[in-house]
PDB file with SEQRES, HELIX, SHEET and CRYST1 records, atoms N, CA, C and O in Angstrom:
SEQRES   1 A   54  UNK UNK UNK UNK UNK UNK UNK UNK UNK UNK UNK UNK UNK          
SEQRES   2 A   54  UNK UNK UNK UNK UNK UNK UNK UNK UNK UNK UNK UNK UNK          
SEQRES   3 A   54  UNK UNK UNK UNK UNK UNK UNK UNK UNK UNK UNK UNK UNK          
SEQRES   4 A   54  UNK UNK UNK UNK UNK UNK UNK UNK UNK UNK UNK UNK UNK          
SEQRES   5 A   54  UNK UNK                                                      
HELIX    1 AA1 UNK A    4  UNK A    9  1                                   6    
HELIX    2 AA2 UNK A   14  UNK A   31  1                                  18    
HELIX    3 AA3 UNK A   32  UNK A   36  3                                   5    
HELIX    4 AA4 UNK A   37  UNK A   44  1                                   8    
CRYST1    1.000    1.000    1.000  90.00  90.00  90.00 P 1           1          
ATOM      1  N   UNK A   1      95.608  91.815  95.119  1.00  0.00           N  
ATOM      2  CA  UNK A   1      96.306  93.076  95.280  1.00  0.00           C  
ATOM      3  C   UNK A   1      95.617  94.174  94.491  1.00  0.00           C  
ATOM      4  O   UNK A   1      95.311  95.233  95.038  1.00  0.00           O  
ATOM      5  N   UNK A   2      95.374  93.936  93.232  1.00  0.00           N  
ATOM      6  CA  UNK A   2      94.742  94.948  92.402  1.00  0.00           C  
ATOM      7  C   UNK A   2      93.523  94.328  91.744  1.00  0.00           C  
ATOM      8  O   UNK A   2      93.515  93.148  91.394  1.00  0.00           O  
ATOM      9  N   UNK A   3      92.514  95.132  91.585  1.00  0.00           N  
ATOM     10  CA  UNK A   3      91.300  94.635  90.966  1.00  0.00           C  
ATOM     11  C   UNK A   3      91.586  94.169  89.543  1.00  0.00           C  
ATOM     12  O   UNK A   3      92.316  94.829  88.802  1.00  0.00           O  
ATOM     13  N   UNK A   4      91.023  93.057  89.174  1.00  0.00           N  
ATOM     14  CA  UNK A   4      91.333  92.480  87.863  1.00  0.00           C  
ATOM     15  C   UNK A   4      90.845  93.356  86.716  1.00  0.00           C  
ATOM     16  O   UNK A   4      91.470  93.360  85.656  1.00  0.00           O  
ATOM     17  N   UNK A   5      89.759  94.093  86.885  1.00  0.00           N  
ATOM     18  CA  UNK A   5      89.274  94.918  85.774  1.00  0.00           C  
ATOM     19  C   UNK A   5      90.192  96.098  85.519  1.00  0.00           C  
ATOM     20  O   UNK A   5      90.302  96.545  84.377  1.00  0.00           O  
ATOM     21  N   UNK A   6      90.864  96.624  86.556  1.00  0.00           N  
ATOM     22  CA  UNK A   6      91.848  97.689  86.350  1.00  0.00           C  
ATOM     23  C   UNK A   6      93.054  97.113  85.620  1.00  0.00           C  
ATOM     24  O   UNK A   6      93.538  97.706  84.656  1.00  0.00           O  
ATOM     25  N   UNK A   7      93.531  95.981  86.066  1.00  0.00           N  
ATOM     26  CA  UNK A   7      94.703  95.353  85.452  1.00  0.00           C  
ATOM     27  C   UNK A   7      94.435  95.006  83.991  1.00  0.00           C  
ATOM     28  O   UNK A   7      95.294  95.220  83.136  1.00  0.00           O  
ATOM     29  N   UNK A   8      93.258  94.475  83.702  1.00  0.00           N  
ATOM     30  CA  UNK A   8      92.916  94.088  82.327  1.00  0.00           C  
ATOM     31  C   UNK A   8      92.666  95.299  81.431  1.00  0.00           C  
ATOM     32  O   UNK A   8      92.808  95.198  80.213  1.00  0.00           O  
ATOM     33  N   UNK A   9      92.297  96.440  82.009  1.00  0.00           N  
ATOM     34  CA  UNK A   9      92.037  97.642  81.205  1.00  0.00           C  
ATOM     35  C   UNK A   9      93.325  98.318  80.756  1.00  0.00           C  
ATOM     36  O   UNK A   9      93.313  99.078  79.788  1.00  0.00           O  
ATOM     37  N   UNK A  10      94.427  98.060  81.436  1.00  0.00           N  
ATOM     38  CA  UNK A  10      95.700  98.676  81.069  1.00  0.00           C  
ATOM     39  C   UNK A  10      96.290  97.975  79.849  1.00  0.00           C  
ATOM     40  O   UNK A  10      96.222  96.751  79.730  1.00  0.00           O  
ATOM     41  N   UNK A  11      96.875  98.771  78.936  1.00  0.00           N  
ATOM     42  CA  UNK A  11      97.435  98.164  77.725  1.00  0.00           C  
ATOM     43  C   UNK A  11      98.839  97.610  77.943  1.00  0.00           C  
ATOM     44  O   UNK A  11      99.540  98.015  78.870  1.00  0.00           O  
ATOM     45  N   UNK A  12      99.235  96.689  77.089  1.00  0.00           N  
ATOM     46  CA  UNK A  12     100.607  96.204  77.070  1.00  0.00           C  
ATOM     47  C   UNK A  12     100.851  94.989  77.936  1.00  0.00           C  
ATOM     48  O   UNK A  12      99.942  94.462  78.578  1.00  0.00           O  
ATOM     49  N   UNK A  13     102.123  94.548  77.939  1.00  0.00           N  
ATOM     50  CA  UNK A  13     102.502  93.406  78.776  1.00  0.00           C  
ATOM     51  C   UNK A  13     102.550  93.802  80.259  1.00  0.00           C  
ATOM     52  O   UNK A  13     102.357  94.965  80.612  1.00  0.00           O  
ATOM     53  N   UNK A  14     102.803  92.837  81.091  1.00  0.00           N  
ATOM     54  CA  UNK A  14     102.737  93.038  82.539  1.00  0.00           C  
ATOM     55  C   UNK A  14     103.689  94.130  83.027  1.00  0.00           C  
ATOM     56  O   UNK A  14     103.326  94.908  83.909  1.00  0.00           O  
ATOM     57  N   UNK A  15     104.881  94.200  82.478  1.00  0.00           N  
ATOM     58  CA  UNK A  15     105.842  95.210  82.916  1.00  0.00           C  
ATOM     59  C   UNK A  15     105.362  96.621  82.577  1.00  0.00           C  
ATOM     60  O   UNK A  15     105.503  97.542  83.380  1.00  0.00           O  
ATOM     61  N   UNK A  16     104.799  96.778  81.390  1.00  0.00           N  
ATOM     62  CA  UNK A  16     104.266  98.086  80.983  1.00  0.00           C  
ATOM     63  C   UNK A  16     103.070  98.456  81.851  1.00  0.00           C  
ATOM     64  O   UNK A  16     102.930  99.608  82.263  1.00  0.00           O  
ATOM     65  N   UNK A  17     102.222  97.499  82.125  1.00  0.00           N  
ATOM     66  CA  UNK A  17     101.069  97.740  82.996  1.00  0.00           C  
ATOM     67  C   UNK A  17     101.522  98.182  84.382  1.00  0.00           C  
ATOM     68  O   UNK A  17     100.945  99.100  84.964  1.00  0.00           O  
ATOM     69  N   UNK A  18     102.534  97.542  84.899  1.00  0.00           N  
ATOM     70  CA  UNK A  18     103.051  97.894  86.216  1.00  0.00           C  
ATOM     71  C   UNK A  18     103.613  99.311  86.224  1.00  0.00           C  
ATOM     72  O   UNK A  18     103.374 100.068  87.165  1.00  0.00           O  
ATOM     73  N   UNK A  19     104.353  99.671  85.189  1.00  0.00           N  
ATOM     74  CA  UNK A  19     104.912 101.017  85.107  1.00  0.00           C  
ATOM     75  C   UNK A  19     103.815 102.068  84.995  1.00  0.00           C  
ATOM     76  O   UNK A  19     103.887 103.112  85.645  1.00  0.00           O  
ATOM     77  N   UNK A  20     102.803 101.803  84.180  1.00  0.00           N  
ATOM     78  CA  UNK A  20     101.674 102.732  84.060  1.00  0.00           C  
ATOM     79  C   UNK A  20     100.978 102.889  85.403  1.00  0.00           C  
ATOM     80  O   UNK A  20     100.642 104.001  85.810  1.00  0.00           O  
ATOM     81  N   UNK A  21     100.765 101.793  86.078  1.00  0.00           N  
ATOM     82  CA  UNK A  21     100.093 101.827  87.377  1.00  0.00           C  
ATOM     83  C   UNK A  21     100.894 102.614  88.403  1.00  0.00           C  
ATOM     84  O   UNK A  21     100.317 103.372  89.182  1.00  0.00           O  
ATOM     85  N   UNK A  22     102.210 102.448  88.418  1.00  0.00           N  
ATOM     86  CA  UNK A  22     103.045 103.195  89.357  1.00  0.00           C  
ATOM     87  C   UNK A  22     103.025 104.688  89.058  1.00  0.00           C  
ATOM     88  O   UNK A  22     103.002 105.504  89.980  1.00  0.00           O  
ATOM     89  N   UNK A  23     103.033 105.048  87.793  1.00  0.00           N  
ATOM     90  CA  UNK A  23     102.961 106.463  87.421  1.00  0.00           C  
ATOM     91  C   UNK A  23     101.620 107.061  87.828  1.00  0.00           C  
ATOM     92  O   UNK A  23     101.569 108.185  88.326  1.00  0.00           O  
ATOM     93  N   UNK A  24     100.548 106.331  87.624  1.00  0.00           N  
ATOM     94  CA  UNK A  24      99.219 106.820  87.998  1.00  0.00           C  
ATOM     95  C   UNK A  24      99.116 106.988  89.510  1.00  0.00           C  
ATOM     96  O   UNK A  24      98.571 107.986  89.980  1.00  0.00           O  
ATOM     97  N   UNK A  25      99.623 106.040  90.268  1.00  0.00           N  
ATOM     98  CA  UNK A  25      99.593 106.139  91.729  1.00  0.00           C  
ATOM     99  C   UNK A  25     100.416 107.326  92.203  1.00  0.00           C  
ATOM    100  O   UNK A  25      99.990 108.056  93.097  1.00  0.00           O  
ATOM    101  N   UNK A  26     101.591 107.528  91.615  1.00  0.00           N  
ATOM    102  CA  UNK A  26     102.431 108.670  91.978  1.00  0.00           C  
ATOM    103  C   UNK A  26     101.725 109.987  91.657  1.00  0.00           C  
ATOM    104  O   UNK A  26     101.798 110.936  92.438  1.00  0.00           O  
ATOM    105  N   UNK A  27     101.044 110.050  90.514  1.00  0.00           N  
ATOM    106  CA  UNK A  27     100.321 111.265  90.135  1.00  0.00           C  
ATOM    107  C   UNK A  27      99.177 111.549  91.102  1.00  0.00           C  
ATOM    108  O   UNK A  27      98.948 112.702  91.467  1.00  0.00           O  
ATOM    109  N   UNK A  28      98.465 110.521  91.515  1.00  0.00           N  
ATOM    110  CA  UNK A  28      97.360 110.702  92.467  1.00  0.00           C  
ATOM    111  C   UNK A  28      97.889 111.206  93.809  1.00  0.00           C  
ATOM    112  O   UNK A  28      97.305 112.112  94.404  1.00  0.00           O  
ATOM    113  N   UNK A  29      98.974 110.632  94.281  1.00  0.00           N  
ATOM    114  CA  UNK A  29      99.561 111.075  95.553  1.00  0.00           C  
ATOM    115  C   UNK A  29     100.032 112.520  95.442  1.00  0.00           C  
ATOM    116  O   UNK A  29      99.822 113.306  96.365  1.00  0.00           O  
ATOM    117  N   UNK A  30     100.663 112.882  94.332  1.00  0.00           N  
ATOM    118  CA  UNK A  30     101.121 114.247  94.127  1.00  0.00           C  
ATOM    119  C   UNK A  30      99.957 115.237  94.135  1.00  0.00           C  
ATOM    120  O   UNK A  30     100.037 116.285  94.777  1.00  0.00           O  
ATOM    121  N   UNK A  31      98.888 114.913  93.433  1.00  0.00           N  
ATOM    122  CA  UNK A  31      97.717 115.788  93.404  1.00  0.00           C  
ATOM    123  C   UNK A  31      97.111 115.922  94.794  1.00  0.00           C  
ATOM    124  O   UNK A  31      96.701 117.014  95.186  1.00  0.00           O  
ATOM    125  N   UNK A  32      97.051 114.835  95.535  1.00  0.00           N  
ATOM    126  CA  UNK A  32      96.501 114.907  96.889  1.00  0.00           C  
ATOM    127  C   UNK A  32      97.324 115.832  97.781  1.00  0.00           C  
ATOM    128  O   UNK A  32      96.763 116.679  98.477  1.00  0.00           O  
ATOM    129  N   UNK A  33      98.644 115.680  97.766  1.00  0.00           N  
ATOM    130  CA  UNK A  33      99.488 116.474  98.643  1.00  0.00           C  
ATOM    131  C   UNK A  33      99.596 117.928  98.198  1.00  0.00           C  
ATOM    132  O   UNK A  33      99.719 118.817  99.041  1.00  0.00           O  
ATOM    133  N   UNK A  34      99.554 118.188  96.902  1.00  0.00           N  
ATOM    134  CA  UNK A  34      99.735 119.548  96.401  1.00  0.00           C  
ATOM    135  C   UNK A  34      98.449 120.362  96.389  1.00  0.00           C  
ATOM    136  O   UNK A  34      98.492 121.574  96.599  1.00  0.00           O  
ATOM    137  N   UNK A  35      97.306 119.726  96.150  1.00  0.00           N  
ATOM    138  CA  UNK A  35      96.073 120.476  95.958  1.00  0.00           C  
ATOM    139  C   UNK A  35      94.967 120.121  96.949  1.00  0.00           C  
ATOM    140  O   UNK A  35      94.364 121.012  97.548  1.00  0.00           O  
ATOM    141  N   UNK A  36      94.700 118.856  97.124  1.00  0.00           N  
ATOM    142  CA  UNK A  36      93.533 118.444  97.911  1.00  0.00           C  
ATOM    143  C   UNK A  36      93.752 118.676  99.405  1.00  0.00           C  
ATOM    144  O   UNK A  36      92.916 119.304 100.054  1.00  0.00           O  
ATOM    145  N   UNK A  37      94.850 118.187  99.958  1.00  0.00           N  
ATOM    146  CA  UNK A  37      95.070 118.322 101.394  1.00  0.00           C  
ATOM    147  C   UNK A  37      95.187 119.777 101.838  1.00  0.00           C  
ATOM    148  O   UNK A  37      94.602 120.126 102.863  1.00  0.00           O  
ATOM    149  N   UNK A  38      95.915 120.657 101.123  1.00  0.00           N  
ATOM    150  CA  UNK A  38      95.933 122.068 101.537  1.00  0.00           C  
ATOM    151  C   UNK A  38      94.551 122.721 101.443  1.00  0.00           C  
ATOM    152  O   UNK A  38      94.193 123.522 102.307  1.00  0.00           O  
ATOM    153  N   UNK A  39      93.778 122.395 100.419  1.00  0.00           N  
ATOM    154  CA  UNK A  39      92.433 122.955 100.283  1.00  0.00           C  
ATOM    155  C   UNK A  39      91.534 122.512 101.440  1.00  0.00           C  
ATOM    156  O   UNK A  39      90.779 123.315 101.989  1.00  0.00           O  
ATOM    157  N   UNK A  40      91.617 121.251 101.801  1.00  0.00           N  
ATOM    158  CA  UNK A  40      90.815 120.740 102.923  1.00  0.00           C  
ATOM    159  C   UNK A  40      91.253 121.405 104.218  1.00  0.00           C  
ATOM    160  O   UNK A  40      90.410 121.749 105.047  1.00  0.00           O  
ATOM    161  N   UNK A  41      92.533 121.590 104.406  1.00  0.00           N  
ATOM    162  CA  UNK A  41      93.041 122.218 105.614  1.00  0.00           C  
ATOM    163  C   UNK A  41      92.523 123.643 105.750  1.00  0.00           C  
ATOM    164  O   UNK A  41      92.147 124.061 106.845  1.00  0.00           O  
ATOM    165  N   UNK A  42      92.500 124.389 104.659  1.00  0.00           N  
ATOM    166  CA  UNK A  42      91.991 125.755 104.700  1.00  0.00           C  
ATOM    167  C   UNK A  42      90.474 125.786 104.839  1.00  0.00           C  
ATOM    168  O   UNK A  42      89.935 126.648 105.533  1.00  0.00           O  
ATOM    169  N   UNK A  43      89.792 124.872 104.200  1.00  0.00           N  
ATOM    170  CA  UNK A  43      88.330 124.861 104.239  1.00  0.00           C  
ATOM    171  C   UNK A  43      87.798 124.500 105.614  1.00  0.00           C  
ATOM    172  O   UNK A  43      86.790 125.054 106.051  1.00  0.00           O  
ATOM    173  N   UNK A  44      88.449 123.597 106.289  1.00  0.00           N  
ATOM    174  CA  UNK A  44      87.968 123.171 107.597  1.00  0.00           C  
ATOM    175  C   UNK A  44      88.475 124.057 108.721  1.00  0.00           C  
ATOM    176  O   UNK A  44      88.014 123.948 109.857  1.00  0.00           O  
ATOM    177  N   UNK A  45      89.414 124.927 108.413  1.00  0.00           N  
ATOM    178  CA  UNK A  45      89.990 125.837 109.392  1.00  0.00           C  
ATOM    179  C   UNK A  45      90.477 125.086 110.634  1.00  0.00           C  
ATOM    180  O   UNK A  45      90.165 125.456 111.766  1.00  0.00           O  
ATOM    181  N   UNK A  46      91.227 124.053 110.400  1.00  0.00           N  
ATOM    182  CA  UNK A  46      91.801 123.296 111.511  1.00  0.00           C  
ATOM    183  C   UNK A  46      92.974 124.072 112.088  1.00  0.00           C  
ATOM    184  O   UNK A  46      93.787 124.637 111.356  1.00  0.00           O  
ATOM    185  N   UNK A  47      93.044 124.089 113.382  1.00  0.00           N  
ATOM    186  CA  UNK A  47      94.151 124.777 114.038  1.00  0.00           C  
ATOM    187  C   UNK A  47      94.885 123.760 114.890  1.00  0.00           C  
ATOM    188  O   UNK A  47      94.313 122.789 115.386  1.00  0.00           O  
ATOM    189  N   UNK A  48      96.169 124.022 115.038  1.00  0.00           N  
ATOM    190  CA  UNK A  48      96.944 123.143 115.908  1.00  0.00           C  
ATOM    191  C   UNK A  48      96.538 123.418 117.356  1.00  0.00           C  
ATOM    192  O   UNK A  48      96.556 124.559 117.819  1.00  0.00           O  
ATOM    193  N   UNK A  49      96.186 122.385 118.030  1.00  0.00           N  
ATOM    194  CA  UNK A  49      95.793 122.512 119.424  1.00  0.00           C  
ATOM    195  C   UNK A  49      96.635 121.568 120.238  1.00  0.00           C  
ATOM    196  O   UNK A  49      96.944 120.457 119.806  1.00  0.00           O  
ATOM    197  N   UNK A  50      97.003 122.011 121.407  1.00  0.00           N  
ATOM    198  CA  UNK A  50      97.776 121.158 122.280  1.00  0.00           C  
ATOM    199  C   UNK A  50      97.200 121.255 123.684  1.00  0.00           C  
ATOM    200  O   UNK A  50      96.483 122.196 124.024  1.00  0.00           O  
ATOM    201  N   UNK A  51      97.523 120.287 124.459  1.00  0.00           N  
ATOM    202  CA  UNK A  51      97.073 120.254 125.842  1.00  0.00           C  
ATOM    203  C   UNK A  51      98.177 120.875 126.686  1.00  0.00           C  
ATOM    204  O   UNK A  51      99.327 120.435 126.662  1.00  0.00           O  
ATOM    205  N   UNK A  52      97.801 121.905 127.428  1.00  0.00           N  
ATOM    206  CA  UNK A  52      98.782 122.582 128.264  1.00  0.00           C  
ATOM    207  C   UNK A  52      98.731 121.998 129.680  1.00  0.00           C  
ATOM    208  O   UNK A  52      97.675 121.643 130.204  1.00  0.00           O  
ATOM    209  N   UNK A  53      99.912 121.918 130.261  1.00  0.00           N  
ATOM    210  CA  UNK A  53      99.968 121.444 131.652  1.00  0.00           C  
ATOM    211  C   UNK A  53      99.548 122.560 132.581  1.00  0.00           C  
ATOM    212  O   UNK A  53      99.886 123.722 132.353  1.00  0.00           O  
ATOM    213  N   UNK A  54      98.816 122.221 133.621  1.00  0.00           N  
ATOM    214  CA  UNK A  54      98.375 123.252 134.563  1.00  0.00           C  
ATOM    215  C   UNK A  54      99.129 123.174 135.869  1.00  0.00           C  
ATOM    216  O   UNK A  54      98.880 123.971 136.774  1.00  0.00           O  
TER     217      UNK A  54                                                      
END                                                                             
């Protein structure tokens, strides 16, 4: 599930490691949704396109 070197690098017992890991994952997801994805959307100038019926 998780790479052993990441798990071994975290301090504390297993429960503390799990809590730290969950907080880090939540922070990464938050940063992606708040900063990275909007920046990519503006940089690539993606527009909503749909197929119209003729």
